[in-house]
N, CA, C and O atoms as CSV, one atom per row, in Angstrom:
chain,resi,resn,atom,element,x,y,z
A,1,MET,N,N,66.500,166.495,175.583
A,1,MET,CA,C,66.845,166.118,173.863
A,1,MET,C,C,68.070,166.876,173.767
A,1,MET,O,O,67.892,168.084,173.922
A,2,LYS,N,N,69.225,166.529,173.564
A,2,LYS,CA,C,70.507,167.045,173.308
A,2,LYS,C,C,70.953,166.855,171.877
A,2,LYS,O,O,70.757,165.703,171.489
A,3,PHE,N,N,71.532,167.709,170.928
A,3,PHE,CA,C,71.833,167.418,169.622
A,3,PHE,C,C,73.256,167.927,169.569
A,3,PHE,O,O,73.421,169.121,169.818
A,4,THR,N,N,74.336,167.156,169.269
A,4,THR,CA,C,75.688,167.648,169.063
A,4,THR,C,C,75.963,168.281,167.660
A,4,THR,O,O,76.755,169.204,167.472
A,5,GLU,N,N,75.173,167.638,166.651
A,5,GLU,CA,C,75.363,167.988,165.437
A,5,GLU,C,C,74.088,167.958,164.773
A,5,GLU,O,O,73.242,167.098,165.017
A,6,GLU,N,N,73.931,168.918,163.907
A,6,GLU,CA,C,72.528,168.884,163.030
A,6,GLU,C,C,72.749,168.827,161.542
A,6,GLU,O,O,73.445,169.716,161.052
A,7,LYS,N,N,72.261,167.921,160.781
A,7,LYS,CA,C,72.171,167.568,159.437
A,7,LYS,C,C,70.859,167.710,158.750
A,7,LYS,O,O,69.967,166.913,159.042
A,8,ILE,N,N,70.661,168.581,157.924
A,8,ILE,CA,C,69.494,168.462,157.155
A,8,ILE,C,C,69.623,168.514,155.788
A,8,ILE,O,O,70.425,169.260,155.225
A,9,GLN,N,N,68.670,167.553,155.068
A,9,GLN,CA,C,68.858,167.197,153.850
A,9,GLN,C,C,67.498,167.995,153.162
A,9,GLN,O,O,66.355,167.808,153.579
A,10,PHE,N,N,67.837,168.906,152.043
A,10,PHE,CA,C,66.707,169.734,151.550
A,10,PHE,C,C,66.719,169.301,150.205
A,10,PHE,O,O,67.811,169.386,149.643
A,11,ALA,N,N,65.941,168.937,149.672
A,11,ALA,CA,C,65.568,168.890,148.091
A,11,ALA,C,C,63.974,168.764,147.707
A,11,ALA,O,O,63.255,167.906,148.218
A,12,GLY,N,N,63.594,169.554,146.916
A,12,GLY,CA,C,62.350,169.758,146.725
A,12,GLY,C,C,61.786,171.010,146.118
A,12,GLY,O,O,62.382,172.085,146.163
A,13,ASN,N,N,60.323,170.792,145.405
A,13,ASN,CA,C,60.035,171.665,144.445
A,13,ASN,C,C,58.521,171.446,144.457
A,13,ASN,O,O,58.012,170.396,144.066
A,14,ILE,N,N,57.895,172.386,144.878
A,14,ILE,CA,C,56.371,172.282,144.852
A,14,ILE,C,C,55.543,171.455,143.368
A,14,ILE,O,O,54.641,170.626,143.248
A,15,GLU,N,N,56.333,172.138,142.518
A,15,GLU,CA,C,55.792,171.445,141.469
A,15,GLU,C,C,55.802,170.009,141.384
A,15,GLU,O,O,55.006,169.409,140.661
A,16,PHE,N,N,56.719,169.395,142.131
A,16,PHE,CA,C,56.891,167.965,142.012
A,16,PHE,C,C,55.972,167.244,143.028
A,16,PHE,O,O,55.958,166.013,143.037
A,17,ALA,N,N,55.343,167.829,143.730
A,17,ALA,CA,C,54.393,167.532,144.660
A,17,ALA,C,C,53.277,166.047,144.206
A,17,ALA,O,O,52.397,166.172,143.354
A,18,GLY,N,N,53.459,165.106,144.732
A,18,GLY,CA,C,52.762,163.847,144.140
A,18,GLY,C,C,53.285,163.094,143.104
A,18,GLY,O,O,52.591,162.113,142.839
A,19,SER,N,N,54.480,163.258,142.297
A,19,SER,CA,C,55.176,162.946,141.528
A,19,SER,C,C,56.103,161.750,141.727
A,19,SER,O,O,56.566,161.700,142.867
A,20,ASP,N,N,56.502,160.744,140.878
A,20,ASP,CA,C,57.295,159.945,140.921
A,20,ASP,C,C,58.685,160.410,141.396
A,20,ASP,O,O,59.383,159.593,141.997
A,21,ASP,N,N,59.128,161.618,141.182
A,21,ASP,CA,C,60.262,162.265,141.520
A,21,ASP,C,C,60.348,162.409,142.893
A,21,ASP,O,O,61.236,161.911,143.585
A,22,GLU,N,N,59.350,163.144,143.326
A,22,GLU,CA,C,58.800,163.270,144.818
A,22,GLU,C,C,58.835,162.246,145.732
A,22,GLU,O,O,59.251,162.418,146.877
A,23,ARG,N,N,58.398,161.112,145.287
A,23,ARG,CA,C,58.268,159.923,146.425
A,23,ARG,C,C,59.842,159.240,146.111
A,23,ARG,O,O,60.308,158.483,146.962
A,24,GLU,N,N,60.503,159.493,145.059
A,24,GLU,CA,C,61.818,158.803,145.205
A,24,GLU,C,C,62.788,159.547,146.030
A,24,GLU,O,O,63.765,158.983,146.523
A,25,LYS,N,N,62.512,160.940,146.208
A,25,LYS,CA,C,63.242,161.693,146.801
A,25,LYS,C,C,63.046,161.332,148.413
A,25,LYS,O,O,63.980,161.378,149.214
A,26,GLU,N,N,61.693,160.968,148.758
A,26,GLU,CA,C,61.446,160.996,149.978
A,26,GLU,C,C,62.112,159.288,150.632
A,26,GLU,O,O,62.467,159.006,151.776
A,27,LEU,N,N,62.081,158.520,149.532
A,27,LEU,CA,C,62.568,157.317,149.678
A,27,LEU,C,C,64.301,157.430,149.964
A,27,LEU,O,O,64.905,156.959,150.928
A,28,ILE,N,N,64.709,157.986,149.136
A,28,ILE,CA,C,66.201,158.166,149.272
A,28,ILE,C,C,66.569,158.903,150.579
A,28,ILE,O,O,67.536,158.451,151.193
A,29,GLY,N,N,65.848,160.114,151.149
A,29,GLY,CA,C,65.908,160.572,152.398
A,29,GLY,C,C,65.791,159.990,153.290
A,29,GLY,O,O,66.563,160.184,154.229
A,30,LYS,N,N,64.593,158.858,153.385
A,30,LYS,CA,C,64.405,158.006,154.570
A,30,LYS,C,C,65.536,156.984,154.709
A,30,LYS,O,O,65.688,156.538,155.846
A,31,PHE,N,N,66.372,156.525,153.732
A,31,PHE,CA,C,67.379,155.577,153.585
A,31,PHE,C,C,68.359,156.430,154.055
A,31,PHE,O,O,68.848,155.992,155.096
A,32,TRP,N,N,68.898,157.617,153.643
A,32,TRP,CA,C,69.798,158.243,154.184
A,32,TRP,C,C,70.070,158.479,155.683
A,32,TRP,O,O,71.123,158.445,156.320
A,33,ALA,N,N,68.585,158.771,156.109
A,33,ALA,CA,C,68.589,159.136,157.532
A,33,ALA,C,C,68.888,157.726,158.469
A,33,ALA,O,O,69.670,157.536,159.401
A,34,ASP,N,N,67.970,156.896,157.836
A,34,ASP,CA,C,68.322,155.399,158.548
A,34,ASP,C,C,69.627,155.018,158.566
A,34,ASP,O,O,70.107,154.705,159.656
A,35,LYS,N,N,70.433,154.971,157.397
A,35,LYS,CA,C,71.960,154.577,157.617
A,35,LYS,C,C,72.863,155.709,158.454
A,35,LYS,O,O,73.820,155.475,159.193
A,36,SER,N,N,72.457,156.602,158.223
A,36,SER,CA,C,73.545,157.651,158.783
A,36,SER,C,C,73.249,158.309,160.337
A,36,SER,O,O,74.074,158.903,161.032
A,37,GLY,N,N,71.708,157.999,160.690
A,37,GLY,CA,C,71.536,158.205,162.247
A,37,GLY,C,C,71.056,159.556,162.266
A,37,GLY,O,O,71.013,160.130,163.354
A,38,ASN,N,N,70.603,160.286,160.985
A,38,ASN,CA,C,70.225,161.584,161.294
A,38,ASN,C,C,68.701,161.525,160.651
A,38,ASN,O,O,68.180,160.602,160.026
A,39,LEU,N,N,68.195,162.735,160.990
A,39,LEU,CA,C,66.695,162.930,160.749
A,39,LEU,C,C,66.549,163.271,159.324
A,39,LEU,O,O,67.444,163.724,158.611
A,40,PHE,N,N,65.195,162.980,158.933
A,40,PHE,CA,C,64.683,163.276,157.546
A,40,PHE,C,C,63.325,164.014,157.668
A,40,PHE,O,O,62.598,163.718,158.617
A,41,LEU,N,N,62.925,164.968,156.762
A,41,LEU,CA,C,61.564,165.235,156.958
A,41,LEU,C,C,61.343,165.763,155.602
A,41,LEU,O,O,62.146,166.554,155.108
A,42,MET,N,N,60.220,165.334,154.936
A,42,MET,CA,C,59.914,165.665,153.436
A,42,MET,C,C,58.732,167.024,153.884
A,42,MET,O,O,57.527,166.846,154.064
A,43,ALA,N,N,59.405,168.260,153.985
A,43,ALA,CA,C,58.476,169.065,154.624
A,43,ALA,C,C,57.544,169.869,153.168
A,43,ALA,O,O,57.899,170.062,152.005
A,44,TRP,N,N,56.489,170.125,153.767
A,44,TRP,CA,C,55.336,171.044,152.894
A,44,TRP,C,C,54.999,172.439,153.787
A,44,TRP,O,O,55.312,172.659,154.957
A,45,ASN,N,N,54.412,173.128,153.046
A,45,ASN,CA,C,54.136,174.164,153.403
A,45,ASN,C,C,52.869,173.898,154.515
A,45,ASN,O,O,52.959,174.275,155.684
A,46,VAL,N,N,52.035,173.403,154.135
A,46,VAL,CA,C,51.349,172.509,155.088
A,46,VAL,C,C,50.985,171.143,154.688
A,46,VAL,O,O,50.633,170.847,153.546
A,47,ASP,N,N,51.105,170.125,155.903
A,47,ASP,CA,C,51.069,168.865,155.407
A,47,ASP,C,C,49.657,168.230,155.655
A,47,ASP,O,O,48.720,168.971,155.952
A,48,ASN,N,N,49.483,166.874,155.539
A,48,ASN,CA,C,48.151,166.286,155.292
A,48,ASN,C,C,47.499,166.520,156.689
A,48,ASN,O,O,46.280,166.396,156.807
A,49,TYR,N,N,48.268,166.849,157.722
A,49,TYR,CA,C,47.555,167.034,158.837
A,49,TYR,C,C,47.409,168.506,159.201
A,49,TYR,O,O,47.161,168.862,160.353
A,50,GLY,N,N,47.559,169.292,158.252
A,50,GLY,CA,C,47.448,170.741,158.676
A,50,GLY,C,C,48.287,171.446,159.233
A,50,GLY,O,O,47.940,172.543,159.670
A,51,ARG,N,N,49.862,170.914,159.387
A,51,ARG,CA,C,50.756,171.555,160.189
A,51,ARG,C,C,51.726,172.296,159.431
A,51,ARG,O,O,52.199,171.694,158.467
A,52,ASN,N,N,52.104,173.391,159.632
A,52,ASN,CA,C,53.121,174.117,159.089
A,52,ASN,C,C,54.237,173.305,158.768
A,52,ASN,O,O,54.284,172.077,158.838
A,53,ILE,N,N,55.253,174.190,158.364
A,53,ILE,CA,C,56.681,173.746,158.281
A,53,ILE,C,C,57.490,173.644,159.419
A,53,ILE,O,O,58.257,172.682,159.456
A,54,VAL,N,N,57.480,174.530,160.473
A,54,VAL,CA,C,57.762,174.632,161.981
A,54,VAL,C,C,57.130,173.761,162.777
A,54,VAL,O,O,57.873,173.408,163.692
A,55,LYS,N,N,56.083,173.272,162.812
A,55,LYS,CA,C,55.485,172.076,163.448
A,55,LYS,C,C,55.765,170.775,162.986
A,55,LYS,O,O,55.698,169.744,163.654
A,56,GLN,N,N,56.091,170.888,161.775
A,56,GLN,CA,C,56.265,169.158,161.070
A,56,GLN,C,C,57.755,169.096,161.588
A,56,GLN,O,O,58.057,167.996,162.053
A,57,ILE,N,N,58.843,170.147,161.602
A,57,ILE,CA,C,60.205,170.062,162.238
A,57,ILE,C,C,59.813,169.898,163.496
A,57,ILE,O,O,60.240,168.823,163.918
A,58,MET,N,N,59.143,170.526,164.346
A,58,MET,CA,C,59.352,170.085,165.868
A,58,MET,C,C,58.787,168.669,166.203
A,58,MET,O,O,59.192,167.961,167.125
A,59,GLU,N,N,57.631,168.308,165.178
A,59,GLU,CA,C,57.254,166.802,165.555
A,59,GLU,C,C,58.341,166.043,165.286
A,59,GLU,O,O,58.797,165.381,166.219
A,60,VAL,N,N,58.991,165.972,163.957
A,60,VAL,CA,C,60.292,165.109,163.756
A,60,VAL,C,C,61.391,164.908,164.829
A,60,VAL,O,O,62.044,163.894,165.077
A,61,LEU,N,N,61.429,166.193,165.429
A,61,LEU,CA,C,62.578,166.259,166.525
A,61,LEU,C,C,62.029,165.845,167.839
A,61,LEU,O,O,62.784,165.230,168.592
A,62,LYS,N,N,60.798,166.104,168.221
A,62,LYS,CA,C,59.665,165.397,169.220
A,62,LYS,C,C,59.948,163.698,169.342
A,62,LYS,O,O,60.316,163.046,170.319
A,63,ASN,N,N,59.656,163.306,168.090
A,63,ASN,CA,C,59.736,161.907,167.874
A,63,ASN,C,C,61.085,161.173,167.831
A,63,ASN,O,O,61.162,159.957,168.004
A,64,ASP,N,N,62.353,162.120,167.545
A,64,ASP,CA,C,63.502,161.868,167.249
A,64,ASP,C,C,63.462,160.939,165.815
A,64,ASP,O,O,64.253,160.025,165.582
A,65,GLY,N,N,62.578,161.294,165.089
A,65,GLY,CA,C,62.796,160.851,163.638
A,65,GLY,C,C,61.809,159.353,163.386
A,65,GLY,O,O,61.655,158.786,162.305
A,66,LYS,N,N,61.297,158.992,164.551
A,66,LYS,CA,C,60.400,157.721,164.487
A,66,LYS,C,C,59.089,157.954,163.897
A,66,LYS,O,O,58.287,157.027,163.790
């Protein structure tokens, strides 16, 4: 896998977890990634699968955002 340019979008705050604001940010991020050809991850300290942030990033890169 070769990346010539990396773009990361970050917008988050733990106090918004589960809120309408958090869901809106995730929808916008996914839309941005789809239209721009970049990857998007709404990362958490630990996600619903027990993965830390590094593992979440590795999963997105491995799956190329799919």
